[in-house]
N, C-alpha and C positions, 0 to 999 in steps of 0.2 A: 360549526365553523365553516365559513366560506373559503374556498381555496383562492389563492391569488392568481391562478391561471384560468384558462377557459374550462369551464365545467368544474366538477368536484368529484373526488373518488367516491365509490359506493359507500354508503354510511355503515354497512355491516360487512366487513371482510374478515376472514380468518385464514391463517396459514394451513387450515385443514381442507380447503377446497381441493378436490382431486387433482386438478391441473397444477395447482400450486405445489402440491406434494411431489408430483412427478418432476416438475421443474427444479425443485429444491434437491431432489435425489440426483438428478442428472448433473447439476452444478456441483454437488458434493463429490460425485465421482470424478468430475473434472479436476476439482481441487486435490483429490487423492492422487490422481494420475500425475498432476504437477508436482506434488510432494515426492512421489516415487522417483520422478526424474531428477529432482533436486538432490535427493539422498543418494541415488545410485550414480548420477553423473554430475558431481559438483563442479561449479565453475568459479574461477577466481581470477584476479587481475593478472597473475602469472600465466594463465592459460589463454589470455587474449593474444592471438597471433599479432606479431609486430610490436609488442610492448617494449622490446629492446630499442625500437626506434620511436620512442613515445611521442615525439613532436611531429611525426608524420603518420597519423592514423589514416587508414584506408576505408573506402566505402564497404569493401567486402568484410573486413574485420569488424567494422562498426555494425553492419547488418547482423553478423553472427552474434556479436555481443548483445545487441538489442533483443534479438530473438531469445537468447538465453535469459536475459533480464526479464523479458515478458513472462516466461515460464515461472521464474522465481517469484515475480509479483503475483501471478495467479495463485501460486501456492500460499503466499503470505497474506494476501489481501482478500481473496475470495471468501474464505470461511467467515470472516467477520462481516462480509457484505450479504451473506445468505439470508438473514432475516429481512433485509430491505428488499432484495430481489424476490424472495418468496412472497412477501406481502404484496408487492406490485403484481406478481403473477396471479394472486388471489383476486385482485380487482378486475381481472380480465375474464371472469367467469361468464359474462354476458357479451363478450366481444365478438362472438360469431364462431367460425370454424376453429378446430384445433390448430390448423396451420396458421391462421391469422393470430391466434393467441401466441403460438410459438414464435412467430416473427416479431411481435411486439416485445415479448420478454427477452428474446434473443438480442434485439436492438438495444434494450436497456443494459443488459449484461455486457454486450460487446463494447458499448460506449464506455462503460465503467472500466473494463479490462484494457481497452485500447488506450485510454488516457494514461493509465499506469504504465503500459508498454512504452509509450512515447517518452516517458521520463528517462528511459534507458539511453536516449540520445545525449542529453547533457551529462548523464552519468558516465557514458563511454569516454567523453572528452575529459571529464574530471579525473577518471581513473588513469588515463594516459598521461595527463599532466602530473598527477601525484607520483607516477613512476619515475619522473625526471627530477623530482625534488630530493635534495640530500637528506640523509637521515636526521641531521641536527635540526634542519628547518621543519621537516615532516613532524617531528615530535611536538613542536609548538603549534603546527597546523592542527594536529590531533587534539591538543589541549584546547585550542580555541573553538573547534567544532563541538567538542563535548560541552564546554561552558555555554556556548550560544544555543545549542540544542536544549540544554537544561533550562535556560532562561525562557525559551519558547514554550516549553512544557508548562511553565508557570504563567504564561501570558493570557490575557483575555481573549486574544484571537484563537488560541488553541482551544479554549473552553467553548467558544462560539461554534467552531467547526465540530468539536466533539459532541456537542448537544445535538446537532443535526444528524450525526452518525449514530447516536445512541437512541434516537426516537424515529423509527421508520414511519409510524403512523403520522406523527407530526410533520415529517418531511413531505409525505404524500399530500396532506391537506394544505401545506404551504406552497407546494410546487406543482400541483396537478395540471397535466396537459393531456388532451384526448389524442387517440390515434397512435400510429407507429411513429410519427414525427414527435409526438408528445413523449413517447418512450425514449427517443434519442435525447430530447431536451432534458428530461428528468434524469436519465442516466448520466449525462454530462454534468448536471448540477450536483448530483450525489457524488460523482467521482471527484469534482473540484473540492467539495467539502472534505472528502476523505483525504485527498492530496494535501489540503491545507492542514489537516489534523496530523498527518503522519510524515510529512516531508523531512522534518528534522531528524526523525528516527532513521529514515533511509540514508540520510547523509552520514549519520553516525555509523551505520552499517558499512558504507563504502569506505569512509576515511579512517575511522578508528578501528573497525572490525575487519577491514580488508575482505569483506564478504565471507568470513569464516563461517563454517557450518553452525558452530555453536552460537555465533552472533545472529545468524538467520533464525534459528529456533528461538532464541531469547527475544528478539525484537518482534517476531511473529506472535509470541505469547503475550508480550506487552500490548501490542496492537489489539489483539482479541480481548484481553482483559479490560482495557480501557473502554472498548465499545460494547461489550456483552455482559460484563459482571456488574453487580450492584456497586455503587460508589466509584464508578469508573473514573470520574473526574479526580478523585483522590489518588487513584493509581497513577494517573498522568502526572500529578504534582509530585508524588513520591519518586517517580522515575526521574522527573526533572531535577530534584534535589540530588539524587544519586549521580546523575550525569555531571552536574556541576562539581560535586566533590571529586569525582573521578578526573575531571578536567584539571582541577587545581592540583591534584596529586601528580598528573602527568607533567604539568608545568614546573612543579618543584623537582620532580625526578623524571627527566626526559626518557630515560631508558625504559620506563613503563610503556611508552608508545610502541616500542618494538615488541614487547611482551604481549600487548593487547592484539597487535596485528598478526602475531605468530602463535597465538594461544591455541588455535585449532587449525585443522587443515583447511585450505582455502576453498572458496566456492567459485 
């Protein structure tokens, strides 16, 4: 199969290439460190300085919030991206020096994690706005978010993005670019598919789950299961149905929204 970009990936690559193994281990350690930070120093909307003045968010508060969000996204999203990054690292076996290989793989991974970190900017403003919403209105916002997220989980767009995330080799053959700039381009493309696949679940995390630790663990598990387990597309659909039913339940009984957002200690 010819790649759509300039050149094509090596025809025989495996995740057992020594450099790929080292890169995967280092990224796994990074994910473990991020999870350790999330578990030891959880962050939640109430911990955002200035949330009492929700309509006047500041640059300092926003920067701190986005930094904490970036760590959380590294913990949640990096594990399911390891097969893709590891396979890309394996394609670099003939790229030259170890330093050059590291730069290319680092560019790919940083582009992926950087895009997820940037999503913290709209999330910050959304969290600040939610803090100013009355409880009665918030319940219906939560219900609407759950139903819309469930519908997205069942949509063709979700399935298209999920297929790209579930097939690292297919992604490489379809998006291959040479050089460190190619690593940036492919990292961005893969991150966009991942964002397209998981954005609704992240909105649920913020709005319905108030970034509670249990919600973080649950959604991270769903994301990993969708991408890594057999029949991941059916896991996505099952999750969608569950979210829709939960949203309907919240709409019928608004007090459930408070229970969902207070179910665990906040992050």
